[in-house]
PDBQT receptor file of N, H, CA, C and O in Angstrom, charges set to zero:
ATOM      1  N   MET A   1      62.922 101.594  71.407  1.00  0.00    +0.000 N 
ATOM      2  CA  MET A   1      62.022 101.237  71.974  1.00  0.00    +0.000 C 
ATOM      3  C   MET A   1      62.214  99.587  72.339  1.00  0.00    +0.000 C 
ATOM      4  O   MET A   1      63.020  98.812  71.824  1.00  0.00    +0.000 OA
ATOM      5  N   THR A   2      61.208  99.305  73.394  1.00  0.00    +0.000 N 
ATOM      6  H   THR A   2      60.553  99.935  73.812  1.00  0.00    +0.000 HD
ATOM      7  CA  THR A   2      61.664  97.714  73.651  1.00  0.00    +0.000 C 
ATOM      8  C   THR A   2      61.035  96.808  73.245  1.00  0.00    +0.000 C 
ATOM      9  O   THR A   2      59.901  96.982  72.798  1.00  0.00    +0.000 OA
ATOM     10  N   LYS A   3      61.539  95.772  73.293  1.00  0.00    +0.000 N 
ATOM     11  H   LYS A   3      62.460  95.631  73.656  1.00  0.00    +0.000 HD
ATOM     12  CA  LYS A   3      60.759  94.473  72.641  1.00  0.00    +0.000 C 
ATOM     13  C   LYS A   3      59.325  94.331  72.818  1.00  0.00    +0.000 C 
ATOM     14  O   LYS A   3      58.676  93.921  71.856  1.00  0.00    +0.000 OA
ATOM     15  N   GLU A   4      58.805  94.577  73.776  1.00  0.00    +0.000 N 
ATOM     16  H   GLU A   4      59.332  94.910  74.558  1.00  0.00    +0.000 HD
ATOM     17  CA  GLU A   4      57.584  94.693  74.444  1.00  0.00    +0.000 C 
ATOM     18  C   GLU A   4      56.648  95.380  73.361  1.00  0.00    +0.000 C 
ATOM     19  O   GLU A   4      55.745  94.922  72.661  1.00  0.00    +0.000 OA
ATOM     20  N   GLN A   5      57.263  96.810  73.498  1.00  0.00    +0.000 N 
ATOM     21  H   GLN A   5      57.997  97.182  74.067  1.00  0.00    +0.000 HD
ATOM     22  CA  GLN A   5      56.868  98.104  72.509  1.00  0.00    +0.000 C 
ATOM     23  C   GLN A   5      56.678  97.553  71.228  1.00  0.00    +0.000 C 
ATOM     24  O   GLN A   5      55.564  97.373  70.737  1.00  0.00    +0.000 OA
ATOM     25  N   MET A   6      57.768  97.275  70.663  1.00  0.00    +0.000 N 
ATOM     26  H   MET A   6      58.674  97.422  71.061  1.00  0.00    +0.000 HD
ATOM     27  CA  MET A   6      57.753  96.560  68.982  1.00  0.00    +0.000 C 
ATOM     28  C   MET A   6      56.699  95.645  68.524  1.00  0.00    +0.000 C 
ATOM     29  O   MET A   6      55.989  95.692  67.519  1.00  0.00    +0.000 OA
ATOM     30  N   ILE A   7      56.773  94.599  69.725  1.00  0.00    +0.000 N 
ATOM     31  H   ILE A   7      57.349  94.561  70.542  1.00  0.00    +0.000 HD
ATOM     32  CA  ILE A   7      55.286  93.398  69.574  1.00  0.00    +0.000 C 
ATOM     33  C   ILE A   7      54.547  94.150  69.351  1.00  0.00    +0.000 C 
ATOM     34  O   ILE A   7      54.393  94.365  68.149  1.00  0.00    +0.000 OA
ATOM     35  N   ILE A   8      53.549  95.093  70.477  1.00  0.00    +0.000 N 
ATOM     36  H   ILE A   8      53.674  94.918  71.454  1.00  0.00    +0.000 HD
ATOM     37  CA  ILE A   8      52.588  95.636  70.249  1.00  0.00    +0.000 C 
ATOM     38  C   ILE A   8      52.670  96.818  68.962  1.00  0.00    +0.000 C 
ATOM     39  O   ILE A   8      51.733  96.998  68.185  1.00  0.00    +0.000 OA
ATOM     40  N   ALA A   9      53.868  97.513  68.908  1.00  0.00    +0.000 N 
ATOM     41  H   ALA A   9      54.630  97.366  69.540  1.00  0.00    +0.000 HD
ATOM     42  CA  ALA A   9      53.358  97.983  67.623  1.00  0.00    +0.000 C 
ATOM     43  C   ALA A   9      53.302  97.567  66.401  1.00  0.00    +0.000 C 
ATOM     44  O   ALA A   9      52.719  98.231  65.544  1.00  0.00    +0.000 OA
ATOM     45  N   LEU A  10      53.843  96.512  66.158  1.00  0.00    +0.000 N 
ATOM     46  H   LEU A  10      54.316  95.973  66.854  1.00  0.00    +0.000 HD
ATOM     47  CA  LEU A  10      53.498  95.299  64.904  1.00  0.00    +0.000 C 
ATOM     48  C   LEU A  10      52.250  94.625  65.004  1.00  0.00    +0.000 C 
ATOM     49  O   LEU A  10      51.815  94.024  64.022  1.00  0.00    +0.000 OA
ATOM     50  N   GLN A  11      51.593  94.656  66.131  1.00  0.00    +0.000 N 
ATOM     51  H   GLN A  11      51.947  95.143  66.930  1.00  0.00    +0.000 HD
ATOM     52  CA  GLN A  11      50.202  94.075  66.091  1.00  0.00    +0.000 C 
ATOM     53  C   GLN A  11      49.502  95.117  65.995  1.00  0.00    +0.000 C 
ATOM     54  O   GLN A  11      48.574  94.782  65.260  1.00  0.00    +0.000 OA
ATOM     55  N   ASP A  12      49.359  96.232  66.294  1.00  0.00    +0.000 N 
ATOM     56  H   ASP A  12      50.114  96.504  66.892  1.00  0.00    +0.000 HD
ATOM     57  CA  ASP A  12      48.717  97.259  65.903  1.00  0.00    +0.000 C 
ATOM     58  C   ASP A  12      48.535  97.204  64.551  1.00  0.00    +0.000 C 
ATOM     59  O   ASP A  12      47.469  97.230  63.935  1.00  0.00    +0.000 OA
ATOM     60  N   THR A  13      50.047  97.098  63.985  1.00  0.00    +0.000 N 
ATOM     61  H   THR A  13      50.913  97.077  64.486  1.00  0.00    +0.000 HD
ATOM     62  CA  THR A  13      49.714  97.964  62.213  1.00  0.00    +0.000 C 
ATOM     63  C   THR A  13      49.417  96.535  61.836  1.00  0.00    +0.000 C 
ATOM     64  O   THR A  13      49.177  96.784  60.655  1.00  0.00    +0.000 OA
ATOM     65  N   GLU A  14      49.255  95.296  61.918  1.00  0.00    +0.000 N 
ATOM     66  H   GLU A  14      49.450  95.093  62.878  1.00  0.00    +0.000 HD
ATOM     67  CA  GLU A  14      48.828  94.226  61.363  1.00  0.00    +0.000 C 
ATOM     68  C   GLU A  14      47.018  94.447  61.723  1.00  0.00    +0.000 C 
ATOM     69  O   GLU A  14      46.224  94.119  60.841  1.00  0.00    +0.000 OA
ATOM     70  N   GLN A  15      46.627  94.868  62.713  1.00  0.00    +0.000 N 
ATOM     71  H   GLN A  15      47.272  95.135  63.429  1.00  0.00    +0.000 HD
ATOM     72  CA  GLN A  15      45.081  95.201  63.279  1.00  0.00    +0.000 C 
ATOM     73  C   GLN A  15      44.763  96.015  62.386  1.00  0.00    +0.000 C 
ATOM     74  O   GLN A  15      43.664  95.878  61.849  1.00  0.00    +0.000 OA
ATOM     75  N   LYS A  16      45.755  97.220  61.934  1.00  0.00    +0.000 N 
ATOM     76  H   LYS A  16      46.648  97.331  62.370  1.00  0.00    +0.000 HD
ATOM     77  CA  LYS A  16      44.830  98.021  61.065  1.00  0.00    +0.000 C 
ATOM     78  C   LYS A  16      44.656  97.661  59.490  1.00  0.00    +0.000 C 
ATOM     79  O   LYS A  16      43.746  97.927  58.704  1.00  0.00    +0.000 OA
ATOM     80  N   PHE A  17      46.028  96.868  59.314  1.00  0.00    +0.000 N 
ATOM     81  H   PHE A  17      46.766  96.653  59.953  1.00  0.00    +0.000 HD
ATOM     82  CA  PHE A  17      46.010  96.156  57.823  1.00  0.00    +0.000 C 
ATOM     83  C   PHE A  17      44.930  95.446  57.670  1.00  0.00    +0.000 C 
ATOM     84  O   PHE A  17      44.431  95.212  56.569  1.00  0.00    +0.000 OA
ATOM     85  N   LYS A  18      44.452  95.019  58.838  1.00  0.00    +0.000 N 
ATOM     86  H   LYS A  18      44.858  95.209  59.732  1.00  0.00    +0.000 HD
ATOM     87  CA  LYS A  18      43.375  93.482  58.086  1.00  0.00    +0.000 C 
ATOM     88  C   LYS A  18      42.068  94.319  58.305  1.00  0.00    +0.000 C 
ATOM     89  O   LYS A  18      41.139  93.728  57.753  1.00  0.00    +0.000 OA
ATOM     90  N   ARG A  19      41.587  95.666  59.007  1.00  0.00    +0.000 N 
ATOM     91  H   ARG A  19      42.341  96.146  59.455  1.00  0.00    +0.000 HD
ATOM     92  CA  ARG A  19      41.005  96.689  58.944  1.00  0.00    +0.000 C 
ATOM     93  C   ARG A  19      40.560  97.145  57.924  1.00  0.00    +0.000 C 
ATOM     94  O   ARG A  19      39.366  97.058  57.635  1.00  0.00    +0.000 OA
ATOM     95  N   ASN A  20      41.595  97.815  57.061  1.00  0.00    +0.000 N 
ATOM     96  H   ASN A  20      42.565  97.885  57.295  1.00  0.00    +0.000 HD
ATOM     97  CA  ASN A  20      41.910  98.218  56.061  1.00  0.00    +0.000 C 
ATOM     98  C   ASN A  20      41.541  97.601  54.978  1.00  0.00    +0.000 C 
ATOM     99  O   ASN A  20      41.098  98.146  53.967  1.00  0.00    +0.000 OA
ATOM    100  N   HIS A  21      41.762  96.083  55.205  1.00  0.00    +0.000 N 
ATOM    101  H   HIS A  21      42.122  95.641  56.026  1.00  0.00    +0.000 HD
ATOM    102  CA  HIS A  21      41.414  95.251  53.860  1.00  0.00    +0.000 C 
ATOM    103  C   HIS A  21      40.153  94.806  53.840  1.00  0.00    +0.000 C 
ATOM    104  O   HIS A  21      39.547  94.492  52.816  1.00  0.00    +0.000 OA
ATOM    105  N   GLU A  22      39.551  94.750  55.400  1.00  0.00    +0.000 N 
ATOM    106  H   GLU A  22      40.043  95.005  56.232  1.00  0.00    +0.000 HD
ATOM    107  CA  GLU A  22      37.946  94.673  55.204  1.00  0.00    +0.000 C 
ATOM    108  C   GLU A  22      37.365  95.862  54.755  1.00  0.00    +0.000 C 
ATOM    109  O   GLU A  22      36.487  95.815  53.893  1.00  0.00    +0.000 OA
ATOM    110  N   VAL A  23      37.724  96.872  55.208  1.00  0.00    +0.000 N 
ATOM    111  H   VAL A  23      38.436  96.911  55.908  1.00  0.00    +0.000 HD
ATOM    112  CA  VAL A  23      36.958  97.959  54.142  1.00  0.00    +0.000 C 
ATOM    113  C   VAL A  23      36.740  98.029  53.017  1.00  0.00    +0.000 C 
ATOM    114  O   VAL A  23      35.675  98.384  52.512  1.00  0.00    +0.000 OA
ATOM    115  N   ILE A  24      37.660  97.719  52.497  1.00  0.00    +0.000 N 
ATOM    116  H   ILE A  24      38.525  97.430  52.907  1.00  0.00    +0.000 HD
ATOM    117  CA  ILE A  24      38.165  97.774  50.970  1.00  0.00    +0.000 C 
ATOM    118  C   ILE A  24      37.591  96.584  50.515  1.00  0.00    +0.000 C 
ATOM    119  O   ILE A  24      37.528  96.521  49.287  1.00  0.00    +0.000 OA
ATOM    120  N   GLU A  25      37.177  95.672  51.094  1.00  0.00    +0.000 N 
ATOM    121  H   GLU A  25      37.229  95.723  52.092  1.00  0.00    +0.000 HD
ATOM    122  CA  GLU A  25      36.624  95.003  49.839  1.00  0.00    +0.000 C 
ATOM    123  C   GLU A  25      35.041  94.578  50.436  1.00  0.00    +0.000 C 
ATOM    124  O   GLU A  25      34.384  93.544  50.311  1.00  0.00    +0.000 OA
ATOM    125  N   GLN A  26      34.742  95.982  51.196  1.00  0.00    +0.000 N 
ATOM    126  H   GLN A  26      35.276  96.822  51.297  1.00  0.00    +0.000 HD
ATOM    127  CA  GLN A  26      33.297  96.278  51.145  1.00  0.00    +0.000 C 
ATOM    128  C   GLN A  26      32.829  97.051  50.211  1.00  0.00    +0.000 C 
ATOM    129  O   GLN A  26      31.732  96.984  49.656  1.00  0.00    +0.000 OA
ATOM    130  N   VAL A  27      33.867  97.947  50.012  1.00  0.00    +0.000 N 
ATOM    131  H   VAL A  27      34.758  98.000  50.463  1.00  0.00    +0.000 HD
ATOM    132  CA  VAL A  27      33.686  99.016  49.426  1.00  0.00    +0.000 C 
ATOM    133  C   VAL A  27      33.498  99.015  47.787  1.00  0.00    +0.000 C 
ATOM    134  O   VAL A  27      32.802  99.770  47.109  1.00  0.00    +0.000 OA
ATOM    135  N   TRP A  28      34.300  97.977  47.390  1.00  0.00    +0.000 N 
ATOM    136  H   TRP A  28      34.866  97.363  47.941  1.00  0.00    +0.000 HD
ATOM    137  CA  TRP A  28      34.377  97.694  45.926  1.00  0.00    +0.000 C 
ATOM    138  C   TRP A  28      34.332  96.130  45.756  1.00  0.00    +0.000 C 
ATOM    139  O   TRP A  28      34.716  95.303  46.583  1.00  0.00    +0.000 OA
ATOM    140  N   GLU A  29      33.752  95.879  44.441  1.00  0.00    +0.000 N 
ATOM    141  H   GLU A  29      33.440  96.551  43.769  1.00  0.00    +0.000 HD
ATOM    142  CA  GLU A  29      33.632  94.456  44.330  1.00  0.00    +0.000 C 
ATOM    143  C   GLU A  29      34.523  93.980  43.773  1.00  0.00    +0.000 C 
ATOM    144  O   GLU A  29      35.298  94.695  43.138  1.00  0.00    +0.000 OA
ATOM    145  N   ALA A  30      34.719  92.270  43.864  1.00  0.00    +0.000 N 
ATOM    146  H   ALA A  30      34.089  91.689  44.380  1.00  0.00    +0.000 HD
ATOM    147  CA  ALA A  30      36.042  91.756  42.857  1.00  0.00    +0.000 C 
ATOM    148  C   ALA A  30      35.812  92.133  41.852  1.00  0.00    +0.000 C 
ATOM    149  O   ALA A  30      34.648  92.363  41.527  1.00  0.00    +0.000 OA
ATOM    150  N   GLY A  31      36.938  92.340  40.948  1.00  0.00    +0.000 N 
ATOM    151  H   GLY A  31      37.884  92.154  41.212  1.00  0.00    +0.000 HD
ATOM    152  CA  GLY A  31      37.147  92.598  39.885  1.00  0.00    +0.000 C 
ATOM    153  C   GLY A  31      37.086  94.157  39.423  1.00  0.00    +0.000 C 
ATOM    154  O   GLY A  31      37.112  94.459  38.229  1.00  0.00    +0.000 OA
ATOM    155  N   SER A  32      37.013  95.007  40.338  1.00  0.00    +0.000 N 
ATOM    156  H   SER A  32      36.991  94.762  41.308  1.00  0.00    +0.000 HD
ATOM    157  CA  SER A  32      37.266  96.294  40.239  1.00  0.00    +0.000 C 
ATOM    158  C   SER A  32      38.617  96.507  40.180  1.00  0.00    +0.000 C 
ATOM    159  O   SER A  32      39.454  95.766  40.695  1.00  0.00    +0.000 OA
ATOM    160  N   PRO A  33      38.942  97.933  39.296  1.00  0.00    +0.000 N 
ATOM    161  CA  PRO A  33      40.516  98.027  39.525  1.00  0.00    +0.000 C 
ATOM    162  C   PRO A  33      40.755  98.968  40.725  1.00  0.00    +0.000 C 
ATOM    163  O   PRO A  33      41.872  98.981  41.243  1.00  0.00    +0.000 OA
ATOM    164  N   PHE A  34      39.710  99.799  41.219  1.00  0.00    +0.000 N 
ATOM    165  H   PHE A  34      38.803  99.788  40.799  1.00  0.00    +0.000 HD
ATOM    166  CA  PHE A  34      40.018 100.295  42.722  1.00  0.00    +0.000 C 
ATOM    167  C   PHE A  34      40.400  99.318  43.672  1.00  0.00    +0.000 C 
ATOM    168  O   PHE A  34      41.133  99.601  44.620  1.00  0.00    +0.000 OA
ATOM    169  N   LEU A  35      39.943  98.174  43.473  1.00  0.00    +0.000 N 
ATOM    170  H   LEU A  35      39.348  97.943  42.703  1.00  0.00    +0.000 HD
ATOM    171  CA  LEU A  35      39.875  97.168  44.853  1.00  0.00    +0.000 C 
ATOM    172  C   LEU A  35      41.670  96.895  44.610  1.00  0.00    +0.000 C 
ATOM    173  O   LEU A  35      42.608  97.084  45.384  1.00  0.00    +0.000 OA
ATOM    174  N   SER A  36      41.639  96.466  43.437  1.00  0.00    +0.000 N 
ATOM    175  H   SER A  36      40.876  96.313  42.808  1.00  0.00    +0.000 HD
ATOM    176  CA  SER A  36      43.178  96.173  43.226  1.00  0.00    +0.000 C 
ATOM    177  C   SER A  36      44.282  97.219  43.924  1.00  0.00    +0.000 C 
ATOM    178  O   SER A  36      45.167  96.965  44.741  1.00  0.00    +0.000 OA
ATOM    179  N   ILE A  37      43.902  98.505  43.296  1.00  0.00    +0.000 N 
ATOM    180  H   ILE A  37      43.183  98.711  42.633  1.00  0.00    +0.000 HD
ATOM    181  CA  ILE A  37      44.654  99.603  43.864  1.00  0.00    +0.000 C 
ATOM    182  C   ILE A  37      44.741 100.025  45.237  1.00  0.00    +0.000 C 
ATOM    183  O   ILE A  37      45.767 100.496  45.728  1.00  0.00    +0.000 OA
ATOM    184  N   ALA A  38      43.577  99.841  45.900  1.00  0.00    +0.000 N 
ATOM    185  H   ALA A  38      42.744  99.459  45.501  1.00  0.00    +0.000 HD
ATOM    186  CA  ALA A  38      43.442 100.058  47.565  1.00  0.00    +0.000 C 
ATOM    187  C   ALA A  38      44.177  98.873  48.301  1.00  0.00    +0.000 C 
ATOM    188  O   ALA A  38      44.763  99.054  49.368  1.00  0.00    +0.000 OA
ATOM    189  N   ARG A  39      44.113  97.634  47.662  1.00  0.00    +0.000 N 
ATOM    190  H   ARG A  39      43.637  97.487  46.795  1.00  0.00    +0.000 HD
ATOM    191  CA  ARG A  39      44.919  96.754  48.250  1.00  0.00    +0.000 C 
ATOM    192  C   ARG A  39      46.466  97.022  47.955  1.00  0.00    +0.000 C 
ATOM    193  O   ARG A  39      47.286  96.838  48.854  1.00  0.00    +0.000 OA
ATOM    194  N   GLN A  40      46.762  97.349  47.000  1.00  0.00    +0.000 N 
ATOM    195  H   GLN A  40      46.095  97.498  46.269  1.00  0.00    +0.000 HD
ATOM    196  CA  GLN A  40      48.055  97.632  47.165  1.00  0.00    +0.000 C 
ATOM    197  C   GLN A  40      48.588  98.705  48.140  1.00  0.00    +0.000 C 
ATOM    198  O   GLN A  40      49.647  98.559  48.751  1.00  0.00    +0.000 OA
ATOM    199  N   GLN A  41      47.779  99.811  48.254  1.00  0.00    +0.000 N 
ATOM    200  H   GLN A  41      46.919  99.929  47.758  1.00  0.00    +0.000 HD
ATOM    201  CA  GLN A  41      48.004 101.212  48.655  1.00  0.00    +0.000 C 
ATOM    202  C   GLN A  41      48.201 100.468  50.205  1.00  0.00    +0.000 C 
ATOM    203  O   GLN A  41      49.152 100.560  50.981  1.00  0.00    +0.000 OA
ATOM    204  N   ALA A  42      47.056  99.782  50.320  1.00  0.00    +0.000 N 
ATOM    205  H   ALA A  42      46.283  99.707  49.690  1.00  0.00    +0.000 HD
ATOM    206  CA  ALA A  42      47.413  99.076  52.212  1.00  0.00    +0.000 C 
ATOM    207  C   ALA A  42      48.399  98.585  52.452  1.00  0.00    +0.000 C 
ATOM    208  O   ALA A  42      49.219  98.861  53.328  1.00  0.00    +0.000 OA
ATOM    209  N   ALA A  43      48.398  97.675  51.554  1.00  0.00    +0.000 N 
ATOM    210  H   ALA A  43      47.731  97.451  50.843  1.00  0.00    +0.000 HD
ATOM    211  CA  ALA A  43      49.825  97.153  51.622  1.00  0.00    +0.000 C 
ATOM    212  C   ALA A  43      51.237  98.391  51.687  1.00  0.00    +0.000 C 
ATOM    213  O   ALA A  43      51.706  98.665  52.792  1.00  0.00    +0.000 OA
ATOM    214  N   ARG A  44      51.673  98.900  50.709  1.00  0.00    +0.000 N 
ATOM    215  H   ARG A  44      51.291  98.678  49.812  1.00  0.00    +0.000 HD
ATOM    216  CA  ARG A  44      52.124  99.937  51.110  1.00  0.00    +0.000 C 
ATOM    217  C   ARG A  44      52.457 100.789  52.038  1.00  0.00    +0.000 C 
ATOM    218  O   ARG A  44      53.478 101.439  52.263  1.00  0.00    +0.000 OA
ATOM    219  N   VAL A  45      51.199 100.662  52.662  1.00  0.00    +0.000 N 
ATOM    220  H   VAL A  45      50.370 100.134  52.478  1.00  0.00    +0.000 HD
ATOM    221  CA  VAL A  45      51.137 101.523  53.836  1.00  0.00    +0.000 C 
ATOM    222  C   VAL A  45      51.863 101.154  54.944  1.00  0.00    +0.000 C 
ATOM    223  O   VAL A  45      52.779 101.771  55.489  1.00  0.00    +0.000 OA
ATOM    224  N   MET A  46      51.084  99.464  55.400  1.00  0.00    +0.000 N 
ATOM    225  H   MET A  46      50.340  98.963  54.958  1.00  0.00    +0.000 HD
ATOM    226  CA  MET A  46      51.953  98.387  56.479  1.00  0.00    +0.000 C 
ATOM    227  C   MET A  46      53.149  98.232  55.958  1.00  0.00    +0.000 C 
ATOM    228  O   MET A  46      53.838  98.012  56.954  1.00  0.00    +0.000 OA
ATOM    229  N   GLU A  47      53.916  98.201  54.944  1.00  0.00    +0.000 N 
ATOM    230  H   GLU A  47      53.356  98.379  54.136  1.00  0.00    +0.000 HD
ATOM    231  CA  GLU A  47      55.108  98.229  54.777  1.00  0.00    +0.000 C 
ATOM    232  C   GLU A  47      55.976  99.354  55.270  1.00  0.00    +0.000 C 
ATOM    233  O   GLU A  47      56.985  99.131  55.939  1.00  0.00    +0.000 OA
ATOM    234  N   GLU A  48      55.595 100.521  54.950  1.00  0.00    +0.000 N 
ATOM    235  H   GLU A  48      54.776 100.702  54.406  1.00  0.00    +0.000 HD
ATOM    236  CA  GLU A  48      56.207 101.783  55.819  1.00  0.00    +0.000 C 
ATOM    237  C   GLU A  48      55.804 102.006  56.949  1.00  0.00    +0.000 C 
ATOM    238  O   GLU A  48      56.262 103.021  57.473  1.00  0.00    +0.000 OA
ATOM    239  N   GLU A  49      55.000 101.327  57.605  1.00  0.00    +0.000 N 
ATOM    240  H   GLU A  49      54.628 100.501  57.179  1.00  0.00    +0.000 HD
ATOM    241  CA  GLU A  49      54.729 101.280  59.082  1.00  0.00    +0.000 C 
ATOM    242  C   GLU A  49      55.729 100.728  59.655  1.00  0.00    +0.000 C 
ATOM    243  O   GLU A  49      56.587 101.340  60.290  1.00  0.00    +0.000 OA
ATOM    244  N   ILE A  50      55.677  99.096  59.405  1.00  0.00    +0.000 N 
ATOM    245  H   ILE A  50      54.979  98.598  58.889  1.00  0.00    +0.000 HD
ATOM    246  CA  ILE A  50      57.035  98.240  59.741  1.00  0.00    +0.000 C 
ATOM    247  C   ILE A  50      57.966  98.759  59.104  1.00  0.00    +0.000 C 
ATOM    248  O   ILE A  50      58.908  98.440  59.830  1.00  0.00    +0.000 OA
ATOM    249  N   ALA A  51      58.415  99.342  58.258  1.00  0.00    +0.000 N 
ATOM    250  H   ALA A  51      57.649  99.601  57.668  1.00  0.00    +0.000 HD
ATOM    251  CA  ALA A  51      59.860  99.758  58.552  1.00  0.00    +0.000 C 
ATOM    252  C   ALA A  51      60.133 101.228  59.138  1.00  0.00    +0.000 C 
ATOM    253  O   ALA A  51      61.074 101.854  58.651  1.00  0.00    +0.000 OA
ATOM    254  N   ALA A  52      59.541 101.681  59.922  1.00  0.00    +0.000 N 
ATOM    255  H   ALA A  52      58.776 101.172  60.318  1.00  0.00    +0.000 HD
ATOM    256  CA  ALA A  52      59.155 102.694  60.872  1.00  0.00    +0.000 C 
ATOM    257  C   ALA A  52      59.555 102.169  62.180  1.00  0.00    +0.000 C 
ATOM    258  O   ALA A  52      60.545 102.528  62.818  1.00  0.00    +0.000 OA
ATOM    259  N   ILE A  53      58.598 101.191  62.556  1.00  0.00    +0.000 N 
ATOM    260  H   ILE A  53      57.793 100.900  62.038  1.00  0.00    +0.000 HD
ATOM    261  CA  ILE A  53      58.854 100.212  63.851  1.00  0.00    +0.000 C 
ATOM    262  C   ILE A  53      60.201  99.938  63.545  1.00  0.00    +0.000 C 
ATOM    263  O   ILE A  53      60.866 100.798  64.123  1.00  0.00    +0.000 OA
ATOM    264  N   LEU A  54      60.895  99.212  62.959  1.00  0.00    +0.000 N 
ATOM    265  H   LEU A  54      60.355  98.513  62.489  1.00  0.00    +0.000 HD
ATOM    266  CA  LEU A  54      62.045  98.630  63.000  1.00  0.00    +0.000 C 
ATOM    267  C   LEU A  54      63.164  99.584  62.828  1.00  0.00    +0.000 C 
ATOM    268  O   LEU A  54      64.325  99.179  62.889  1.00  0.00    +0.000 OA
ATOM    269  N   ARG A  55      62.849 100.968  62.593  1.00  0.00    +0.000 N 
ATOM    270  H   ARG A  55      61.906 101.297  62.544  1.00  0.00    +0.000 HD
ATOM    271  CA  ARG A  55      64.114 101.512  62.335  1.00  0.00    +0.000 C 
ATOM    272  C   ARG A  55      63.808 102.532  63.572  1.00  0.00    +0.000 C 
ATOM    273  O   ARG A  55      64.265 103.661  63.394  1.00  0.00    +0.000 OA
ATOM    274  N   SER A  56      63.251 102.363  64.548  1.00  0.00    +0.000 N 
ATOM    275  H   SER A  56      62.880 101.445  64.693  1.00  0.00    +0.000 HD
ATOM    276  CA  SER A  56      62.629 103.012  65.925  1.00  0.00    +0.000 C 
ATOM    277  C   SER A  56      63.805 102.119  66.950  1.00  0.00    +0.000 C 
ATOM    278  O   SER A  56      64.308 102.628  67.952  1.00  0.00    +0.000 OA
ATOM    279  N   GLU A  57      64.041 101.033  66.580  1.00  0.00    +0.000 N 
ATOM    280  H   GLU A  57      63.633 100.620  65.766  1.00  0.00    +0.000 HD
ATOM    281  CA  GLU A  57      64.817 100.096  67.787  1.00  0.00    +0.000 C 
ATOM    282  C   GLU A  57      65.865 100.379  68.382  1.00  0.00    +0.000 C 
ATOM    283  O   GLU A  57      66.318  99.613  69.233  1.00  0.00    +0.000 OA
TER     284      GLU A  57
């Protein structure tokens, strides 16, 4: 993977994370245990995607 491809892939991962976070916050209200779980899962997915991108270097 070229440097430019990595940059694009990481930016795409960031955008997906932000989009997921926005949707999560629209679905569950503050204080909901589901909100916390969904946020943690979104972060975990992002971490896995970043790790995969960095491994493919």
